[in-house]
C-alpha positions in Angstrom: 0.0 0.0 0.0 1.6 3.3 -1.1 0.6 6.7 0.2 0.0 10.0 -1.5 2.8 11.5 0.5 5.2 9.0 -1.3 4.5 10.7 -4.7 7.6 12.6 -5.9 9.9 11.1 -3.4 13.0 9.1 -4.4 13.5 5.5 -3.1 15.7 2.6 -4.1 14.1 0.5 -6.8 13.7 -2.6 -4.6 12.1 -0.6 -1.9 9.7 0.9 -4.5 8.5 -2.5 -5.6 8.1 -3.5 -2.0 6.1 -0.3 -1.1 3.9 -1.0 -4.1 3.0 -4.3 -2.6 4.4 -6.3 -5.6 7.2 -8.2 -3.9 9.3 -8.5 -0.8 12.6 -6.5 -0.8 14.5 -9.8 -1.3 12.3 -11.0 -4.2 12.3 -7.5 -5.7 16.1 -7.5 -5.6 16.2 -10.9 -7.3 13.9 -9.7 -10.1 15.9 -6.5 -10.6 19.3 -8.4 -10.8 17.7 -10.8 -13.2 16.9 -7.9 -15.6 13.1 -8.2 -15.2 12.5 -4.6 -14.2 12.6 -1.5 -16.3 12.6 2.2 -15.4 11.3 4.5 -18.2 11.8 1.7 -20.7 15.4 0.9 -19.6 16.4 -2.4 -17.8 17.8 -1.6 -14.4 19.9 -4.2 -12.5 20.8 -2.1 -9.5 18.3 -2.6 -6.6 19.3 0.7 -5.1 18.7 2.7 -8.3 16.8 5.8 -7.3 13.2 6.0 -8.5 10.9 9.0 -8.2 7.5 7.5 -7.2 4.6 8.7 -9.3 7.0 10.2 -11.9 9.2 7.4 -13.2 7.5 4.6 -15.1 8.2 1.3 -13.5 7.7 -1.9 -15.5 8.1 -5.6 -14.5 7.8 -8.7 -16.6 4.0 -8.3 -16.2 3.9 -4.9 -17.8 3.6 -1.5 -16.1 3.8 -1.9 -12.3 0.8 -0.6 -10.5 0.3 -0.4 -6.8 -1.9 -3.1 -5.5 -4.7 -2.4 -3.0 -3.9 -3.2 0.6 -4.5 -6.8 1.4 -4.2 -8.7 4.7 -5.4 -12.1 5.8 -5.1 -14.5 8.7 -4.2 -18.1 8.6 -4.6 -20.8 11.2 -1.1 -22.3 10.7 -0.9 -26.1 11.2 2.0 -27.7 12.9 4.8 -28.9 10.6 4.8 -26.1 8.1 7.7 -23.7 7.8 7.0 -19.9 7.5 8.7 -19.2 4.2 7.7 -19.1 0.5 10.2 -21.8 -0.6 12.3 -24.1 1.4 15.7 -25.4 0.4 15.0 -28.7 2.0 11.7 -29.1 0.1 9.6 -29.0 3.3 5.9 -28.0 3.2 5.4 -24.2 3.8 2.6 -22.0 5.0 2.0 -21.0 1.3 0.7 -24.5 0.7 -2.4 -23.3 2.6 -3.0 -20.4 0.2 -4.3 -20.5 -3.4 -1.6 -20.8 -6.0 -2.9 -17.7 -7.8 -2.9 -15.5 -4.6 -1.2 -12.1 -5.3 2.1 -11.6 -3.5 1.7 -11.6 0.3 4.4 -11.9 3.0 4.1 -13.4 6.5 3.9 -10.8 9.2 6.4 -12.2 11.6 6.9 -16.0 12.0 5.8 -19.1 13.7 8.4 -21.9 13.8 7.7 -25.3 12.2 6.5 -26.9 15.4 4.2 -24.0 16.4 0.7 -23.4 15.2 -2.1 -20.8 15.3 -2.6 -17.2 14.2 -0.3 -16.1 11.4 -0.9 -12.8 9.5 0.0 -12.1 5.8 -0.1 -8.8 4.0 1.3 -6.9 1.0 2.4 -3.8 2.8 5.9 -4.1 4.4 5.5 -0.8 6.3 2.2 -2.1 8.0 3.9 -5.4 8.7 6.8 -3.7 10.3 4.5 -1.8 12.6 2.8 -5.1 13.7 6.1 -6.8 14.5 7.9 -3.8 16.1 8.7 -4.9 19.7 8.4 -1.3 20.9 5.1 -0.3 19.3 3.5 -3.4 17.9 0.6 -5.3 19.6 1.2 -8.1 22.2 1.1 -11.7 21.0 -0.8 -14.3 23.1 0.1 -18.0 23.2 -1.4 -21.1 24.8 1.4 -23.5 25.6 1.1 -27.1 26.7 4.1 -28.2 28.9 5.3 -31.5 30.2 4.9 -30.7 33.9 2.6 -29.1 36.4 4.3 -25.9 37.7 3.8 -24.8 41.3 3.5 -21.2 42.4 7.3 -20.9 42.9 8.1 -22.1 39.4 5.5 -19.8 37.9 7.1 -16.9 39.7 10.6 -17.8 38.5 9.2 -18.1 34.9 7.7 -14.6 35.3 11.1 -13.2 36.5 12.9 -14.6 33.4 16.3 -16.2 32.9 19.6 -15.3 31.4 20.5 -17.7 28.5 23.0 -17.9 25.7 20.5 -16.0 23.6 20.4 -13.2 26.2 17.9 -12.4 28.9 14.5 -14.0 28.2 11.2 -13.2 29.8 7.5 -12.7 29.0 5.1 -9.9 29.7 2.7 -12.2 31.4 2.5 -15.9 32.3 -0.6 -17.6 33.8 -1.6 -21.2 34.5 -4.7 -22.0 32.4 -5.4 -25.6 33.5 -3.7 -28.8 34.2 -4.2 -32.6 34.2 -2.3 -35.3 36.0 1.0 -34.8 34.1 0.7 -31.8 31.8 -0.4 -28.2 32.1 -1.4 -25.3 29.8 0.0 -21.9 30.2 -1.1 -18.6 28.7 2.0 -16.6 27.8 1.9 -13.0 26.5 4.9 -11.5 24.7 5.5 -7.9 23.8 8.4 -8.8 21.5 9.0 -11.7 19.1 12.6 -13.1 19.5 13.4 -16.3 17.8 12.0 -19.3 19.7 11.6 -17.1 22.7 9.0 -19.1 24.5 10.7 -22.4 23.9 14.0 -21.1 25.0 12.6 -19.5 28.1 10.9 -22.7 29.2 13.9 -24.9 28.3 15.9 -22.7 30.6 13.9 -24.0 33.5 14.0 -27.6 32.2 10.4 -27.5 30.9 9.5 -29.2 27.6 6.9 -27.8 25.2 4.3 -30.2 23.9 2.2 -27.7 21.9 2.5 -24.0 21.2 -0.4 -22.1 19.7 -0.6 -18.4 19.0 -4.2 -17.5 19.9 -4.2 -13.7 19.5 -2.3 -10.7 18.2 -3.4 -7.6 20.1 -7.2 -7.6 20.2 -7.4 -10.0 17.2 -8.2 -13.6 18.3 -7.7 -16.7 16.2 -11.3 -17.5 16.9 -12.9 -20.6 15.3 -10.9 -20.4 12.0 -10.3 -24.1 11.1 -6.7 -25.3 11.0 -5.1 -24.8 7.7 -7.8 -22.3 6.6 -7.4 -18.6 5.9 -9.7 -15.6 5.5 -9.2 -11.8 4.8 -9.2 -9.5 7.8 -12.2 -7.3 8.2 -12.1 -3.5 8.4 -12.9 -3.8 12.1 -10.1 -6.3 12.7 -7.6 -4.0 10.9 -8.8 -1.2 13.1 -8.1 -3.3 16.2 -4.5 -4.0 15.0 -3.9 -0.4 13.8 -5.1 0.9 17.1 -2.8 -1.4 19.0 
């Protein structure tokens, strides 16, 4: 999604394609270096080539590049899929859940292969960066099944956090949801999204993770969306995320 205030400003070519919602920066860079992008009729292979938005004519292999309307959707990610468009090890990806003819969309943040639940996609990198920003983005809520039943002391230690090889790890909030005879479910809220943060935090206390499900981003819940299914975000849902 581009904005009227962008018109007349100069940006690097790869950034322009990204701002127009046509490709990620990495994919745009690949297309440019492959000679698939023209500026004012001339093939440009420099991803940083300055482009005046709204003035220079940008063309891709599909013809004149036009900004695409903003698009965002939510997916209930199944366990076992990697959050990438293509995988060098030929593993199944989250894009296998989306139609093959879906216009370019990029995941907003990530869920690791063993994790499941709410995953957003959109075609606006600026909007996505706002959602994933640890300082200003909305909180992320997870339900986590663990291989033990924590007592009050262990819960307090978890809430305090722990120093690990990956740095100090903690959560904004940790609550016990329920437990059986051997296992328990925790609700964990993060205000940042470091790589495998919850798993590493729990592992630091000798706790194994059996299931990890993202159930909400800010005020947007996963709800009853079936596993492996997706749907566009509504105007009201976008307002919830933008407000957060």
